[in-house]
N, C-alpha and C positions, 0 to 999 in steps of 0.2 A: 504494500500500500504506500502511495506517495501523497504526502500532506504538505500543503503550503501553510505555514504559520505566519500571521500578519500582526505586527505589534509596533509600538512606538519606541520601545527600548528593549535591550537585551544585554545581559551581562556576558562577557566582561567589556563589551564595546561602549555601552551607554547605560547609565543606571541612575534613577532617582529614588527607587524603592523596590519593594518585593516583586513587583511585576517583572522587572528585568531579570531577577534571579530565576523566576519560574520559566520565563521564555528561554533563558539560556540553558537551563538544566533539563527541560523536558525532552528535547530531541534525542539526547543520549539515552535517556530512560526508555523512550519509545522504540529506539533502535533495537533494544533487547527483546521487544515484542513484535519485531518484524515490520515496523513502521518507519519509513524514511521521511525525514522532515527537512524542508528548506524554509528558511526564515526571511521574510521581507521586512526591511527596516528603512526608515527615512535616512537619506544621505547627509546627516549632520557633518560638519567639518571634521570633527575628530574621528568619526566613523570612516569617512572617505580616506582620511590620512592613514588610519590603521589598516584598512582593508583593501583600498584601491580597487582591484579586480578588473575584469575585462568587460567591455561594453557588449551587451547581447541584444539590446533593443533601444530604439530612439523614438521620441515623440517631438514633433515640431512645436506643438502647443499643448501643454498639460497644465490646465488651471492657471494660465497666465504667462507661460514661458516654456522654452524648450527643456526637455528632460531626457535622461538616459537611464537605462536599467543596467546595473553592473552585477556581475556574478563573481563571488569571492568565497574563499574558505579561510576562516580565522578561528583559532582555538578549538578546532574540531567541529565547527559549525559551518554548514552549507548555507550561504547567504545570497540574497538578492538585495541590492542597495538602490533606492530610488534617488538618483543623483539629479536633483532639481534645484540649481543654485538660487533661483528666484524665491523658492519656498524655504530652503533649509540652510543655505550658506550665509549664516549670520552669527554674530556673537550672542552669548547668553545661553540659557538652558534649552532643553527640548521643547518646552512649552511657553517660556517666558523670556522677556528681554533682560538685559543686565540689571535694570532697576527693579525687577521683580514682577512687573505687570505682564499679564498674558499677551502674547502676540495677537494683534487685532485680526490677523488672517489665519488664525488656527483652524477655523472651519475649512478653508480652502486647502491648507497644508495637509490635513489628514484626510480630507476628501480625495486628494490626489493619491495618497497612499492606498486608500480603498479602491480607487479606480484602477490603479496599477495591479492590485491583487485580482480584480475582476478580469482584467486583460490576461493575466497569467492563467486564469481558470477558463479562458475562452479561446484565445487565438494562438496558442503555442508561442506566445510572444518571445520566449527565450528558448524555443526548441524543446520545451518541457511542459507537460500539463499535469496538474495535481488531480488525484482522485477525490480529494476533500480539502476544503479550506477551513482553517481554524483561526478565528478572529478573536483578538484580545481587547476588551474594553472599547470605549467610544471612539478611540482614534482609528479603529479598524471596522467600525460598525456599519458603515455605508456599503461595505463589500457585498453582502447578500442582495442589497437593493440594486446596485449597479449590475450585478451578475444576472439576477433573475428578472428584474423589471425592465431594465434598459437593453440587456443583451440576450435575454430569454434562454439562459443556459441552465441545465439541471444539476450542475455540480453541487453536491451537498455541502452545506456550511454549518459549522459548529460555532456558536457565539458564547464565549466565556466571559462572565462578569467577575472581574477582580475587585471592583468597588462600585457599587450602585450609585454612590453619591455624586459621581462625575458623569453628567448627562450629555455632554457635548452639545451645548446650546448655541443657536445662531438665530438672528432675526429673519423674519419671512422675506425681507427684501433680498436675501441671498439665494433664493430658490434657483434662479437662472445661473448664478455664478457657481453653484454647487451641482448643477445639472440634475436638479430634482424636479419632478412633475408636480405642477400645482394641484392636479387632481388627487395626489397622494398626501397633500397637506391637510389631513383630516384627523379626527379623533381615532379612527381605525388605522391610520397611517403613522406618519412621523411627527404630527403636530402635537405640541406639548404646551398648553396654556398660552397659545398665541405665538409660540416660537417653534423652530425646528429643533428636534432632539435627534442627534445622530445615533445615540445609544438606543433610543426607541425604535429607530429604523432597523437596527440589528436584531432587536428582540422580536419584531413583527415578521421580518422576512427570513431570518435564519431557519434552518430545518430543525435545529435543536439548540437549547440553551443549557449551559452548565455554569455552575459557580464553584467556588473553591473550598466548600465544606458542606456537609449535609445539613448542619444546623443553620448556616446562612441561607441555604436554599429554602428552608422552611420559614426563616425570618422574612425573606423577601416577599412572601405572600401577605405580610402584615403591613398596615399603613405606616407604622412608626419606623420601619426599616426600608420600605420600598421606594423612597425618594419620589413619590408621586406616580410611580409606575407599577405599583403593586397590582392594579387591575389588569395590566398587560400580562404580568407574571401569572396571575390567577387564571387568565384565559388560556395560558399555555402550560398549565400545570402538568399535563400529560407529556410535555416535551421538555421537562426540567430535571436536571440531575445535579447532585452535589458531590464533587470529587475532591478530597483533601489534597492540598499541595504537599509536596515533600521538599527536602533540601538536598543539595549536592553534598553527599557524604565524603567526597574527596576534599572539597574546599573546607568544609566544616567537620574536621576530625581532630580531636584533641591529641591523638597519638602521633599525628604527623604535621600539625599546624605550624608553619614556619614563623608565625608572628608571635608565638608564645613559647613558654618552656613546656614542651610536650609532656603529656601524661596519659596513662591508660586507665588509672583508677582515680577516684576523687581525692585520694591522699595527695596527689600531685597538684591539687589546686592551691595548696598552702604557699608554694613558691610564687605562683602567679598572683595570688592575693597580695603578698608582700610587695611585689613589683608594681602592681596596679596602684596600691596606696602611695608608693613613691612617685609614680607618674602623675597622679591626680592631686598630690599634696595633702593626703589624708593621714591623720595620726593612727596609731594602733587603737583598737577599740574592742570592747567585749561582745558587742552585738553583731548581727549579720551585716556584711557589706552588700548592699543592694545596688543594682545597676539598672539603668534605663538607656536603651539605644532606640531612638524614635524621632519621627516628626513631632514637632510641638504644635498640637492642634486640638480643637475641641473634640474631634472624633476620638483621639487617643486618650482622653480623660486625664490629661496631665494637670489640669487645674484642680482636679480632685486630689491628686497626689500632693500638690502644694498644701492643701488644707489638712491632709492626713499626715504630713511629715512628722509632726511632734510625736505621734504614736510610735514612730520608729526611733527617732533620735533620743527621746526620753528614756528608751530602753537600752541605750548604748549602741544602737544601730547607725549605719551610715548610708549615704546615697552618693553615687557617682553617675552623672548623667552626660550623655552625648546626644545632641540633637539640635535642630533648628526649625524655624517655621514662624508661628505667630509672634510678632515683635513684643506684644504684651506679655506673653508667656516667657519669652527669652529674658525680658527685664525682670520678671518675677522670680525666675530661677537664679538669675544673677544675684538678686537681693537675698534669696534663701541661702546662697553660698557664703553669706556672712557667718553662718553657723560653721564651726570648724569641722563638723562631721558631714558637710554637704559640699561636693565639688562638681562644677559644671563646665563643660566645654561646648560652646556653640559652634555648629558646623557639622561636617561629616568627615570621618577618617576611617577608612576600611581597616587599617591595622589596629587602631585604637578600639574599634568595635570588637575585633577578635580578643584583644587584651581585656576588655571589660567583661565579656562573657566568660572568658577563662578564669578571670580573677575574682569575679563576683560570687557571693554565696547564693544570692537570689536575684532573679530578673523580674521587674515589675511591669505589668501590661494592663493598666486599668481602663481599657478602651470602652467607650460607650457602644460601639459596634466594631466588629473585626471579622471581615469575610473569612479569612483563614488565620493570618498571622504567621510569620516565619521566626520571629525572635524567640517565641516560646519553644520552638523546635530546636533552635540553636542552643537555648538554655538546657533543654533535656539532654541533648547530645554531650554537653560539657559538664553535666552534673550541677548546673546552676538552677536552683529550684524556682520554677515559674509561680508567680502570684498574679492571677489573671481574673478579669471579669468573666462572668458566666454568660458568654455570648459567642455566636459564630463558631469559627474554628477553634477558639480558645476552649469552648465547652467540649469540643470533640477530641482534643489532644491532651488534656491535662486531667489526671485522676486526683480529685481533691482529697486532702488528708482528713477525711471524716473518721470518726472512731471506728466505723466498720472497715473502711479501707486500710486504716493503720493495723487493725487486728488481723486482716488477711495479708498484710505485707505487700499491698499493691499500689499505695499512694505514690504520686510523682510530683505533687505540688499543691497549691491552694487556689480555690476558686472563691469569688465573693459575689453576692447578689443581695439586694439591688445594686446598681452601679451608682453608688453615692460615696461621698467622702467618709461618712460614718462607717459604712460597710467596709470600705478599704482600710480605715483605721483599725477596725476589729481584726481584719485579715493580717495586718502588719503586726499587731500585738500577738496574734496566734503564731505568726512566723517566728517572732522572738522567743516564744515559749518552746517551739519545736527545736530551735537552734540551741537552746540550753539543755536539750536532752540528746547527748552525743550518739547514743545507740539509734534512737529514732531518726536523727538527722542523717546518719551514715546510711541507714536503710533507704531513706528518701533519695539520697544521691545515687545509690546503687540502682534503685528502680528507674530513676530518670535516665541514667546512662544506658540502661537496657531497653528503653522504649524504642520501638521502630519509628524512625522519622524520615527514612529515605523514600525514593520515588517508586520502588518496586510495585506495591499493591495498587497505587494510584495510576501508574503507567499501564498496568494491565486493565484497569477500569476504563481508562481513556481509549486504549486500543480496542477493547470490546465494543465500546460505544461507537467508535468510528466505523468499525466493521458493520455494525447494525445499520448505521446511516447509509453506508455504501450499498447495502443490500436491500434497503427499504424500497417498496414498490413506488 
């Protein structure tokens, strides 16, 4: 089976979050299931520099300018790069200008990506045609529309939602610019409260919808999680699957990680903890060293952590945080770092992320919603106990240390609910109690490190789903 994966980012070439890790790791995992994957990415400047590749197709005018399709192989990934300088050759991030504001032509930029994907699924544009197209989030979500409505091709399309909160909105005066039919600008089409929603187009016209955990799939049926599209998800309930993300167990392996002092059992964390305290400027302490590696946003619940912090520091616990995002949260965590037991680094540093997860005793993920989450999986792999909100993939991957789970010896972390500062404070107090019981804590770490977090089962589920879609009447 040959699959075209379409996404706006892919590790190790371009990354702003967990989407890139998934898109980068899934091809190798699917190869073990007999599925070949080629990944279509925008030709951002750094991507073109790293990959270059040979030109296999040209467009004289693709959403406002000439474009070329390049074929390349980088880091074991088979890639197509959409080299469209008028859309992607600019300073800044994948989605925003250097000042932090979204590019005003983001709709056209990612419509072009979707159109190129539809061409690959149609005209042998690169001398290759996929059996199935796998689209990731709103940036690729116009693909099934262009393929099926404009080009009338039957190639099956799987639409995966990594985060329902990002709808890919554009005003209706962009219909012609995006090559969308006005007759489809309806409630049953891609219209969303008077605007175009690129994600909604993907949900309506894809053959199947998946998301990145079973619990998040169920949550999307509810108004509070569906971002206004819960009715669309309800109408397609029969075509909805939840498949957990995995992690790249070669990149995230405490026994071989080049960024840390490698260890095979949790006893090896002591050296990394001492090093992390030195890096972050934290003193020795009696309580658990908790870490956060996250975007600073309302979704991630980090305002709740600010309110709950005294429950940790009053018990001798510490916090080391790496992240960036909401300027108000950045300022608030900087202010919190006046406490000697709180250390904050604003920004992102891949090496420091590995050092935090290896050196921390616990990793805190108080998200209000979390489609899957990867950092709790990294924590499990490294014996860093996850403290998570009971939502989405966090609910599916962490076994809370209830009395029953502790008695059976199966607990791997702590879950809390409701998602409030008070409930988080109680969980942090509970964490400190567990940390003070060396035998219980050691069992938690052992259980966590034994928990399966790789792609194997999920890759099989994806491969089975793709085969069903290919064989559907």
